[in-house]
C-alpha positions as CSV (number, residue, x, y, z in Angstrom):
1,X,144.8,208.1,87.0
2,X,147.6,205.6,87.1
3,X,150.0,208.5,87.7
4,X,148.0,209.9,90.6
5,X,147.7,206.3,91.9
6,X,151.6,205.8,91.9
7,X,152.0,209.2,93.5
8,X,149.5,208.3,96.2
9,X,151.2,205.0,97.0
10,X,154.7,206.5,97.0
11,X,153.6,209.2,99.5
12,X,151.8,206.5,101.8
13,X,148.4,208.2,100.9
14,X,146.5,204.8,101.2
15,X,143.1,206.4,101.5
16,X,143.5,208.3,98.3
17,X,145.0,205.4,96.4
18,X,142.0,203.4,97.4
19,X,139.7,206.1,96.1
20,X,141.5,206.2,92.8
21,X,141.2,202.4,92.6
22,X,137.4,202.8,93.0
23,X,137.4,205.5,90.2
24,X,139.4,203.3,87.9
25,X,137.0,200.5,88.6
26,X,134.1,202.6,87.6
27,X,135.7,203.9,84.5
28,X,136.7,200.4,83.4
29,X,133.0,199.1,83.9
30,X,131.8,202.1,81.8
31,X,134.2,201.1,79.2
32,X,133.1,197.5,78.9
33,X,129.5,198.4,78.9
34,X,130.2,200.8,76.0
35,X,132.1,198.0,74.0
36,X,129.3,195.6,74.6
37,X,126.6,198.1,73.2
38,X,129.0,198.8,70.3
39,X,129.1,194.8,69.6
40,X,125.3,194.6,69.8
41,X,124.7,197.6,67.3
42,X,127.0,195.9,64.6
43,X,126.1,192.3,64.2
44,X,125.9,192.6,60.6
45,X,129.6,193.8,60.6
46,X,132.8,191.9,61.0
47,X,133.7,194.5,63.6
48,X,131.3,192.8,66.2
49,X,133.2,189.6,66.4
50,X,136.6,191.3,66.1
51,X,136.0,193.7,68.8
52,X,134.6,190.8,71.0
53,X,137.5,188.8,70.6
54,X,139.9,191.7,71.1
55,X,138.4,193.4,74.2
56,X,135.5,191.2,75.6
57,X,136.6,187.7,76.1
58,X,137.7,188.0,79.9
59,X,134.4,189.7,80.8
60,X,131.7,187.6,79.0
61,X,130.2,184.5,80.5
62,X,128.9,181.7,78.3
63,X,125.4,183.0,78.0
64,X,126.5,186.4,76.9
65,X,128.9,184.9,74.4
66,X,126.5,182.6,73.1
67,X,123.9,185.3,72.4
68,X,126.6,187.5,70.8
69,X,127.6,184.6,68.4
70,X,124.1,183.7,67.6
71,X,123.2,187.4,66.9
72,X,125.9,187.6,64.1
73,X,124.8,187.9,60.4
74,X,125.2,184.6,58.5
75,X,127.9,186.0,56.3
76,X,129.8,187.5,59.3
77,X,129.9,184.0,61.1
78,X,132.2,182.9,58.3
79,X,134.8,185.4,59.3
80,X,138.0,184.2,61.2
81,X,137.1,186.5,64.0
82,X,133.5,184.9,64.4
83,X,135.2,181.5,64.5
84,X,137.2,182.7,67.4
85,X,134.1,183.9,69.1
86,X,132.6,180.4,68.6
87,X,135.8,178.7,69.9
88,X,135.7,180.6,73.0
89,X,132.0,180.0,73.5
90,X,132.5,176.2,73.0
91,X,135.4,176.1,75.6
92,X,133.0,178.0,78.1
93,X,130.3,175.6,77.3
94,X,132.3,172.6,78.5
95,X,132.9,174.1,82.0
96,X,129.4,175.5,82.9
97,X,127.7,174.5,85.9
98,X,126.4,171.0,85.8
99,X,129.1,169.9,83.4
100,X,131.7,167.2,84.5
101,X,135.2,168.4,85.5
102,X,138.0,168.2,83.0
103,X,141.1,166.1,84.4
104,X,144.6,166.9,84.1
105,X,148.1,166.1,85.5
106,X,150.7,168.7,86.4
107,X,153.8,168.9,88.7
108,X,153.8,170.2,92.2
109,X,156.8,172.3,93.3
110,X,158.9,169.2,94.2
111,X,158.4,167.9,90.6
112,X,155.8,165.3,91.5
113,X,153.0,164.8,89.0
114,X,149.6,165.3,90.6
115,X,146.4,164.1,88.8
116,X,143.5,166.3,89.8
117,X,141.0,163.4,89.5
118,X,142.7,161.7,92.4
119,X,141.2,164.5,94.6
120,X,137.5,164.1,93.3
121,X,135.0,161.9,94.8
122,X,135.5,162.6,98.6
123,X,134.0,166.0,99.3
124,X,133.9,169.2,97.5
125,X,136.9,170.6,95.6
126,X,137.7,174.2,94.8
127,X,140.0,174.3,91.8
128,X,141.8,177.6,92.3
129,X,143.6,179.5,89.5
130,X,146.1,182.1,91.0
131,X,149.6,183.4,90.5
132,X,152.2,185.1,92.9
133,X,152.1,188.3,90.8
134,X,148.5,188.6,90.9
135,X,147.4,191.1,93.7
136,X,143.8,190.3,93.9
137,X,144.7,186.5,94.1
138,X,147.1,187.4,97.0
139,X,144.3,189.5,98.8
140,X,141.9,186.6,98.4
141,X,144.2,183.9,99.6
142,X,143.6,184.7,103.4
143,X,139.9,183.9,102.8
144,X,141.0,180.6,101.2
145,X,143.1,179.7,104.2
146,X,140.4,180.6,106.7
147,X,137.7,178.5,104.7
148,X,140.1,175.6,104.3
149,X,140.7,175.4,108.0
150,X,137.2,175.7,108.8
151,X,135.9,173.1,106.5
152,X,138.8,170.7,105.7
153,X,137.8,168.3,108.3
154,X,134.5,167.8,106.7
155,X,135.9,167.0,103.4
156,X,136.7,170.6,101.8
157,X,139.7,170.5,99.7
158,X,141.4,173.1,97.5
159,X,143.8,172.3,94.5
160,X,145.8,175.2,93.3
161,X,147.0,175.8,89.7
162,X,149.4,178.6,89.4
163,X,149.9,180.9,86.3
164,X,153.3,181.8,87.3
165,X,156.4,181.4,85.1
166,X,159.0,181.5,87.7
167,X,159.3,178.7,90.2
168,X,161.0,180.8,92.9
169,X,158.1,183.3,92.9
170,X,155.6,180.8,93.0
171,X,157.1,178.7,95.9
172,X,157.7,181.9,97.8
173,X,154.1,183.0,97.6
174,X,152.9,179.5,98.7
175,X,155.0,179.9,101.8
176,X,154.2,183.6,102.5
177,X,150.5,183.0,102.2
178,X,150.5,179.6,104.1
179,X,148.8,177.7,101.4
180,X,148.9,174.1,102.9
181,X,146.9,172.4,100.0
182,X,148.2,170.8,96.7
183,X,149.7,173.2,94.3
184,X,150.7,172.6,90.7
185,X,152.0,174.5,87.6
186,X,153.5,174.0,84.3
187,X,155.1,177.6,84.6
188,X,153.7,178.6,81.3
189,X,152.0,181.5,82.5
190,X,149.0,182.4,80.5
191,X,149.7,179.7,78.1
192,X,149.0,176.9,80.8
193,X,146.9,174.2,79.1
194,X,144.8,173.6,82.1
195,X,143.8,177.3,82.4
196,X,142.8,177.2,78.6
197,X,140.8,174.1,79.0
198,X,138.9,175.8,81.9
199,X,138.4,179.0,79.9
200,X,140.4,181.2,82.3
201,X,141.3,184.6,81.0
202,X,141.6,186.5,84.2
203,X,142.5,185.6,87.7
204,X,141.7,185.0,90.6
205,X,139.4,182.3,89.2
206,X,138.0,179.2,90.5
207,X,135.7,176.2,90.0
208,X,133.8,174.4,92.8
209,X,133.3,170.6,92.1
210,X,131.1,168.3,94.0
211,X,131.6,164.6,95.0
212,X,130.2,163.4,91.8
213,X,132.6,165.4,89.9
214,X,130.2,168.0,88.7
215,X,130.8,171.8,88.5
216,X,128.5,173.4,90.9
217,X,129.8,176.9,90.9
218,X,132.4,179.1,89.2
219,X,134.4,182.2,90.6
220,X,133.3,182.4,94.0
221,X,135.4,185.0,96.0
222,X,135.1,186.6,99.3
223,X,131.7,186.5,101.0
224,X,130.2,184.6,98.0
225,X,132.5,181.6,98.7
226,X,131.9,181.9,102.5
227,X,128.1,181.7,102.0
228,X,128.3,178.8,99.5
229,X,130.4,176.8,102.0
230,X,128.2,177.5,104.8
231,X,125.2,176.4,102.7
232,X,127.0,173.1,101.8
233,X,128.4,172.4,105.1
234,X,125.2,173.4,107.2
235,X,123.5,170.2,105.7
236,X,126.2,167.9,107.0
């Protein structure tokens, strides 16, 4: 499928490339469902937490991960793989809807340190995790730009955290996509301390935080983000 996709792109057959992307997405979803069932059927085996930590972490929300861990046999829970599952669950628990935001300080492209809490307390803030190399992130950026323009005068803010490793690529993407809100990065890629604190294992990813500093939503994109912001600002 990947070879067919490359060929279609090289030959300018965008419609066929889009069809292959849809097929791939369906295969991927089936694979994840198969792995989830595999894990559920083996709760008395160390294979369950091993496979969970190896393949499912980016796809499981807190509730699913919590349920998976609780279903493990007591002896299996003593394994190092089960401990990894518990650690991941505990990270996600700290950033669930209703929990307070986690503060951090990182440099912007000019090297100036920005502290996230300085942007909390006056309107809603979307904490956006992205990267220049992430195609889905770049496709979502125009939607962020549009919503930012629409609601910034009502107090809506966006705070970007990049998982880039190369500063030039990061700053170029900021300029190309017209991202006018604060941007920070430690240029550590997936080893970013902030992304780990927020349990981010795939991007784009975001967290919506209210004036009280509480998380009110996670991973809103496209129409979901549009509808949530309409709901918030229609009241004001």
